C-alpha positions as CSV (number, residue, x, y, z in Angstrom):
1,M,-27.0,68.3,-189.6
2,M,-25.2,71.5,-191.2
3,T,-23.8,74.5,-190.1
4,V,-21.9,77.6,-191.4
5,T,-20.5,80.0,-189.9
6,V,-20.0,83.7,-191.5
7,T,-16.9,85.4,-189.2
8,D,-16.4,89.5,-189.8
9,Y,-13.2,88.6,-191.3
10,V,-12.4,86.7,-194.6
11,I,-13.5,83.4,-194.9
12,T,-16.9,81.5,-194.7
13,T,-17.1,78.1,-193.2
14,L,-19.0,75.2,-194.0
15,H,-19.2,71.9,-191.6
16,W,-21.5,69.3,-192.8
17,D,-20.5,65.5,-191.5
18,N,-16.7,64.9,-192.2
19,E,-16.4,67.8,-194.2
20,F,-14.6,71.0,-193.7
21,I,-15.7,74.2,-196.3
22,V,-15.0,77.6,-197.0
23,A,-15.7,80.4,-198.4
24,P,-14.9,83.7,-199.4
25,R,-16.4,87.3,-198.6
26,A,-20.0,86.9,-199.2
27,I,-20.5,89.0,-203.0
28,N,-23.0,91.4,-202.2
29,T,-25.7,92.2,-205.0
30,V,-30.0,91.9,-205.9
31,D,-31.8,90.3,-206.8
32,K,-34.6,91.3,-209.8
33,N,-36.9,92.5,-207.1
34,H,-34.0,94.9,-206.6
35,E,-34.0,93.3,-202.7
36,A,-30.3,93.5,-201.3
37,L,-28.7,89.6,-201.5
38,S,-25.2,88.3,-199.8
39,V,-23.8,85.1,-201.5
40,Y,-20.8,82.7,-200.5
41,L,-19.4,80.1,-203.0
42,F,-18.0,77.6,-201.5
43,V,-14.7,76.2,-203.3
44,N,-17.1,72.4,-203.6
45,Q,-19.8,74.6,-205.6
46,D,-22.3,75.2,-203.2
47,V,-23.8,78.5,-202.5
48,L,-25.7,80.2,-199.7
49,T,-28.2,83.2,-200.4
50,I,-28.8,85.1,-197.6
51,N,-32.2,87.9,-197.8
52,R,-31.8,89.5,-195.2
53,S,-34.7,91.8,-195.1
54,Q,-37.1,88.8,-195.8
55,N,-34.9,87.0,-193.7
56,L,-34.1,84.8,-196.4
57,Y,-31.9,81.7,-196.6
58,R,-30.6,79.2,-199.4
59,F,-28.3,76.9,-199.9
60,A,-27.5,74.8,-203.1
61,Y,-26.1,72.0,-203.2
62,H,-23.2,72.4,-206.5
63,S,-26.5,69.4,-208.0
64,Q,-28.4,72.0,-208.0
65,R,-30.9,71.4,-205.7
66,V,-32.2,73.9,-203.1
67,V,-33.0,73.5,-199.9
68,T,-34.5,76.9,-197.7
69,C,-32.6,77.0,-194.2
70,H,-33.2,78.6,-190.8
71,K,-30.7,80.4,-189.0
72,V,-30.9,79.0,-185.4
73,R,-28.6,82.1,-183.6
74,D,-26.3,84.6,-184.0
75,I,-23.6,84.2,-181.3
76,S,-20.5,87.1,-180.6
77,V,-17.0,85.7,-179.5
78,R,-13.7,87.6,-178.7
79,V,-10.8,85.9,-179.0
80,W,-7.7,87.8,-177.4
81,N,-3.8,86.2,-176.7
82,Q,-4.2,85.1,-173.1
83,K,0.1,85.2,-171.6
């Protein structure tokens, strides 16, 4: 199972088996149908593309194999410095 965590911060993380891979902030663009896309380019050359208007998530392995993913849930986490 693969888990991608998109945060409100600068990085996105990919956890897959024993691998932990990061991507910088998403590149926001539009496709040929003028639909908004968020593209996450991971350092290992994997790519996550999100089309929020169609609720469509696609993951492309660096080997070019593309799979459709399913969003499981949103969670909100607040972190604070407890003294």
